[in-house]
C-alpha positions in Angstrom: 99.2 121.2 112.1 99.3 123.1 108.8 97.9 122.4 105.4 98.4 123.2 101.7 95.2 123.4 99.8 95.3 122.9 96.0 92.2 123.6 93.9 92.2 122.0 90.5 90.0 120.8 87.7 90.6 117.5 86.1 89.9 117.4 82.3 87.5 114.4 82.4 87.6 114.1 78.6 91.3 113.2 78.9 91.1 111.0 82.0 88.4 109.5 84.1 88.2 111.1 87.6 88.6 107.8 89.4 91.7 107.0 87.3 93.1 110.4 88.1 92.6 109.8 91.9 94.1 106.3 91.5 97.2 107.8 89.8 97.5 110.3 92.6 97.5 107.6 95.2 99.9 105.4 93.3 102.3 108.0 91.9 102.3 111.0 94.2 101.4 109.7 97.7 104.5 107.6 98.1 106.7 110.7 97.4 104.6 112.8 99.8 105.2 110.2 102.5 109.0 110.7 102.1 108.7 114.5 102.7 109.7 115.6 106.2 106.7 116.6 108.3 104.1 115.1 106.0 101.0 114.2 108.0 98.4 112.9 105.5 96.0 114.2 102.9 92.4 114.5 101.8 91.2 114.5 98.2 87.7 115.9 97.5 86.1 115.7 94.0 82.9 116.5 92.1 81.5 114.5 89.2 82.5 117.4 86.9 86.2 117.0 87.7 86.7 119.8 90.3 89.0 118.7 93.1 90.4 120.0 96.3 93.6 118.4 97.6 94.5 119.1 101.2 97.9 117.9 102.4 98.6 118.1 106.1 102.0 119.0 107.6 103.5 119.1 111.1 104.9 122.6 110.8 104.6 125.6 108.6 108.3 125.1 107.7 107.4 121.6 106.4 104.8 123.0 104.1 107.3 125.5 102.7 110.0 122.8 102.4 107.8 120.5 100.3 106.7 123.3 97.9 109.3 122.2 95.3 108.1 118.6 95.4 104.5 119.8 95.1 105.3 122.0 92.1 107.1 119.2 90.4 104.3 116.8 90.8 101.7 119.3 89.6 103.9 120.0 86.5 103.9 116.2 85.7 100.1 116.1 85.6 99.5 119.6 84.0 98.1 118.0 80.8 95.3 116.4 82.8 94.0 119.7 84.2 91.4 122.0 82.6 93.1 125.1 84.0 96.2 125.8 86.2 95.8 124.8 89.8 95.7 127.3 92.6 97.4 126.8 96.0 97.1 128.4 99.4 98.4 127.6 102.9 96.2 127.3 106.1 96.7 126.5 109.7 94.4 123.7 110.7 92.3 125.1 113.5 90.1 122.1 114.0 90.0 118.6 112.5 87.6 115.8 113.3 87.3 112.7 111.1 84.4 110.3 111.5 85.1 106.7 112.7 85.9 104.5 109.7 86.9 107.5 107.6 88.2 106.4 104.2 91.9 105.9 104.2 
């Protein structure tokens, strides 16, 4: 499994953090699910608006193939960010989620 990690900062003056996450779930996740090799995501946030978005992919090629989709989605939401997001790719070396993890 591979991942793309996007670090971003939501401008909480322009949009409430919970609303930003809801928009991600409603507007972006359906498109992610249509990408070949998509295997889920995790969104981590702080009250100040910092966020880490981790998308998981079956192969490194799937991460690369979805780069255009990801860039387009980030561009659509650019006005909601305090600064431009940063992105990196990682191999998932270990993953364990607790029973009843939020889905």
